[in-house]
C-alpha positions as CSV (number, residue, x, y, z in Angstrom):
1,M,-85.5,18.5,-56.8
2,V,-82.0,19.6,-57.7
3,V,-79.1,17.6,-59.1
4,D,-75.7,19.2,-58.7
5,V,-72.9,17.9,-61.0
6,M,-69.3,18.6,-60.4
7,P,-66.0,17.4,-62.0
8,K,-64.2,14.9,-59.9
9,P,-61.3,16.4,-57.9
10,E,-58.7,14.7,-60.1
11,I,-60.2,16.0,-63.3
12,L,-58.9,19.3,-64.7
13,D,-61.4,22.1,-64.7
14,P,-60.3,24.7,-67.3
15,Q,-63.5,26.8,-66.8
16,G,-63.0,26.9,-63.0
17,K,-59.4,27.7,-63.4
18,A,-60.2,30.6,-65.8
19,V,-62.7,32.0,-63.3
20,T,-60.2,31.6,-60.4
21,G,-57.7,33.5,-62.4
22,A,-60.1,36.3,-63.3
23,L,-61.2,36.7,-59.7
24,A,-57.5,37.0,-58.6
25,R,-57.0,39.7,-61.3
26,L,-60.0,41.6,-60.0
27,G,-58.6,41.5,-56.4
28,F,-60.5,38.6,-55.0
29,A,-57.5,36.7,-53.7
30,G,-57.7,33.3,-51.9
31,I,-60.7,32.0,-53.8
32,S,-60.5,28.8,-55.8
33,V,-63.4,27.9,-58.2
34,R,-64.5,24.6,-59.6
35,Q,-67.4,25.0,-62.1
36,G,-70.2,22.5,-62.3
37,K,-73.8,22.2,-63.4
38,R,-77.1,22.5,-61.6
39,F,-80.3,20.8,-62.9
40,E,-83.6,21.7,-61.4
41,L,-86.3,19.0,-61.8
42,D,-90.0,19.5,-61.3
43,V,-91.3,16.2,-59.9
44,I,-95.0,15.6,-60.1
45,G,-96.5,13.9,-57.1
46,E,-95.1,13.0,-53.8
47,I,-91.4,12.6,-53.4
48,T,-90.9,9.1,-52.0
49,E,-87.8,7.0,-51.6
50,D,-88.6,5.3,-54.8
51,R,-89.0,8.6,-56.6
52,L,-85.7,9.8,-55.2
53,A,-84.0,6.6,-56.4
54,E,-85.5,7.1,-59.8
55,V,-84.1,10.7,-60.0
56,H,-80.8,9.3,-58.8
57,R,-80.8,6.7,-61.7
58,A,-81.7,9.5,-64.2
59,A,-78.8,11.6,-63.0
60,E,-76.4,8.7,-63.2
61,T,-77.7,7.7,-66.7
62,L,-78.0,11.1,-68.4
63,L,-77.2,14.2,-66.3
64,A,-73.7,13.3,-65.1
65,N,-70.8,11.6,-66.9
66,T,-69.9,9.4,-63.9
67,V,-66.4,8.7,-65.3
68,I,-65.3,12.3,-64.7
69,E,-68.1,13.8,-62.7
70,T,-69.8,13.4,-59.3
71,F,-73.4,14.3,-58.6
72,N,-75.7,14.9,-55.7
73,V,-79.5,14.7,-55.7
74,R,-81.4,16.7,-53.1
75,V,-84.9,18.0,-52.4
76,E,-85.1,21.8,-52.5
77,E,-88.4,23.5,-51.9
78,A,-89.5,25.9,-54.7
79,P,-89.6,29.5,-53.4
80,E,-93.2,30.7,-52.8
81,A,-94.4,33.4,-55.1
82,S,-95.1,36.6,-53.2
83,E,-98.5,38.3,-53.5
84,E,-96.7,41.2,-55.3
85,D,-95.4,38.7,-57.9
86,D,-98.9,37.3,-58.4
87,Q,-100.3,40.8,-58.8
88,A,-97.6,41.8,-61.3
89,E,-98.1,38.6,-63.3
90,S,-101.9,39.1,-63.4
91,A,-101.4,42.7,-64.6
92,E,-98.9,41.6,-67.2
93,Q,-101.3,38.9,-68.5
94,T,-104.2,41.4,-68.6
95,E,-101.9,43.8,-70.6
96,L,-100.9,41.0,-73.0
97,A,-104.6,40.0,-73.5
98,T,-105.5,43.6,-74.2
99,Q,-102.7,44.0,-76.7
100,A,-103.7,40.7,-78.4
101,G,-107.4,41.5,-78.6
């Protein structure tokens, strides 16, 4: 699951403004940036409506300051590890075990 947190539109965003200015100086005109936060949550078990509501309450309670920020909770599938990644990880673990032993 992912919780995206952004400053409300009426709230000043100095970080976003700095990035916008830097992009313009680098020749990227016509781009306006607002900077927020992204939280990735690993949820154990099935994602039900109750579980989604629980994550929503967690975001509202801790992850976002709802006075000045908005948030969105969404389900995002974790990318599948490729076979090459699995083989590289296995080789790395073997190498570490060899170094440790």
